[in-house]
N, C-alpha and C positions, 0 to 999 in steps of 0.2 A: 327651251329653244335652243337648236343648235347654232354656235357661232362661227364665224369665218376663221379659218384656219390656213395659214399659208405654207407650201413646201419649205421656207426656211426655218418657221416658228416650229412647224413638226418636227425638224429634225433639230434644232435647238433643244426643244423639250425633252425628245426621244433619248439624247445624250446625256441628261442630267442624271447625277446620282439618284439612287432610289429615294432617300429621305428629301431630297429635293422635289423630286416628281410627287412625293405624297403631299407637301406643301403645294405644289401647284395643282394637284387633283381637287384639294380642298377649298382652293381658292376659288378655282374656277367652277366647281360643282356650287358653292354657294352663289357665285355669281350667277349662273346661267340653270340652276335649279334642277340638273339631271345627272343621274349616274347612267354610264352605258356598260353594259355586259354583253355577251355573246349568247346568241340562243340558236339552237337548230330546230328541226321539226320533232326531235325526241326531248327537248327541253333547255334549260338553261345549262351553259358549260359550267362545270366544277372541275378543278385540278387538284393534284396533289402535290404537297409541297412537306417534305421531311414527314411523311405519313398522316398528314392533317387534310382534311377535304378544305379547299379556299376557292371562294368565290371571285374569279378577277373582274375587276371593274377600272373604269377610265373616264376622263372628263369629256371625251369627246369621240364619235363614232370613228374616226380616221384613226386614231391609236387603236382601238379594238380590232377594226378590219386587218390593221397590218400584223396583229397578232393571230388571226386567225388562219393559221396554217398547219400543215401535218395533219393531226388528229382532230384539229378543229376547224378544218377547213369546210366543212359543211355549215358552220355557223355564220350568223349576220349579228352586226350589232343592234341591238334593241336599247332604248330609252327607258329608263325608271325614274318618274318624277322624285324630287328629292323628298316630299311629305311622305309618299308612299316608302321610300326607302327608309326613312327614319321611325316610322309608325308601325310599318309592318314588315320589312325585309329584316331589319337590325333584331327585333325581338325574335324573328323564326331563324335567323341564323345563330342567334344565341342558344335558342332551344335545340337546335338540331348539331350546336357543336361543331358549326363551320366558321371558319377564319374567313376574312377577306385579304386578298391579294391585289394590293392597290398599284395599279398602273405599271405593270409589267410591259417590257420592251426587249425586242433581240439585242438591244444597244447594252443592255446591262447584264452581265455575268449573273448577277444574283436573281435575277427576274423580277423583281419589285419588293415591296415592303409587306410582308405579314402580320395582319394586326386583328385583334380581337374585335369584333362587330361593336363592342359598347365601347372601347378605346377609340375607335374611328367615330362614332356617332358623337362621343363627348367633345373630339377636336372640331367636327363640324358644327356643331352647335356653337362652339366658342367662334368659329368664323361668322356665323349667321349674327352673333351679336346679343 
């Protein structure tokens, strides 16, 4: 379920450094049970980071929408249930060699934290208890 996000909270969180946004992502996804990606008619958005395929994700559709510009302008946010993320998406990305780009924003020069799916899953499971 999507939670309410005020404009002030959006700005505050968007300006956090990448590692702090990673923590924010894990906490909010654990609490609300959804991961948000970008999808177009041709499929899910995947971007390149230092030559690696990366699947960008956010804890709320507003953050994803804000990043859907330029080449991704035809994309819209789509939710992925946390159970499906952990049970299907993480193993699928591991098998494909795809990394996860966690919570990129235009406010951050480095664009977000790139992490192996299994490492992200471990951190997420730790937050779930």
